[in-house]
Structures are given as structure tokens and as C-alpha cells.
C-alpha positions, 0 to 999 in steps of 0.5 A: 047773351047779347049783353055779355057779348056787347060787354066783351066788345065794349071792354076791348077783350079779344077771346081766342080759341083755347088750344086743346092739343094733347100729348099722344106718345111717340108710338103714334108718331112711329106709325108714319115716321119710321120709313126711309122716306120720313128719315127713319125719325122714330128709329133715330129718336129711339136710339138716341140719348134723348129717349133714354133720358129718364133711365138716367134719373132712375140710375141717379135716384132722381126719378121723383125730382120735378126739377129733373123731370122737366128735361127728362120726360115729355110734356111734364105736367102739361098733359104728358108725364105727370108725377103720381099718374099711373104707369100706363099713362106715364110710360108713354112719356118717359124720356125726351120723345117726339112731342117734347120738341114738336109739341103735343100731336093730337091736333096735327098728327093726321096725315091730311094735316101733316102733308101741309106744313103750314097747316100742321104748324097752325095745329101746333107742330113746333119746328125745333130750334136752338132756343127750344133745345136751350130750354134744357141744354143750358149750362147757366141753368144746369151747370152739370149739363154737358157742353152744348153746341147746337149745330154739332148736336143737331147732326146727331138727332137730325131726322129731316126728310124732304 
């Protein structure tokens, strides 16, 4: 064991901990994030076009198209929605839900972590920004996408709380 550690040290490799966050589904977020104090975040999401994004794929006959699933599901092939997985699993990740923007929640979802933003971010909480939204809202990549002006669209989905 000492030889292995010495070889790692001498080779200059730095081992970082493996990030093990898992997707938990928006209903777990709802437990805390559906009060007025928390900006009615779950209701905002639930009534948004984001949460209904998968429905559009069904209507267009593209519910099995991986090119489309990347933007119309949560955590596609990253532990969230997965083609061929049982519906009991996938139903939690249909549409664009909390974790698609905020990251897999298993490591930061505890209230003791969420009370400290810096700690939550260190546990994987993402603070969405224009770059993240542009992953899917990109006319160059997806010419059929609707015009996307970040500051205007943010007002529609915003669920900040103090």
C-alpha cells in the first residue's frame, strides 16, 4: 500500500473525491420548496412549460429520440431519465425539473445543508445562469427553438426567495 501511495505522490497525480450526487426527483424538492417563504418554487415549476417539456415529445412522436431527451428530461443518462428504464424510475424525471437546473440533489437536499448556500454549492447545488439555460435554448444548435432572451425568460421561471 505504501508503494502505491508513493508512486501516486511521485507521479504527480492528484486524486480527487468522486462526486456521488444522485438525482432524487422534484417531489423531494417540493417538501420544502412550496411555501410562500420559498417563492412557491415547486408550483412555479409545476405550472411552467419546463415541467411539460416531455409531453411535447410524446405529441411529436419523439419520446424515444435521445437528441430530444437531453433537453426535455431531467438528468438524461446521468442518473435521471434513462431510455429503457422502468417507468417507475423515469416518471420522476420527465420534463425539465428542479435538478436539471440546480444539479442532482441527494447531497445538498438536507435542510441543514440548504440553510448555508456556500455549503449547498459545495455539495453540488448549481445556481442557474444564462450559460446553463443556453445548453438547450440555443438557436444555433437547435434552429427550431424559440427566440430566447435570458432576462425576459428568467422573469417567467424565477422563484427566488430571501
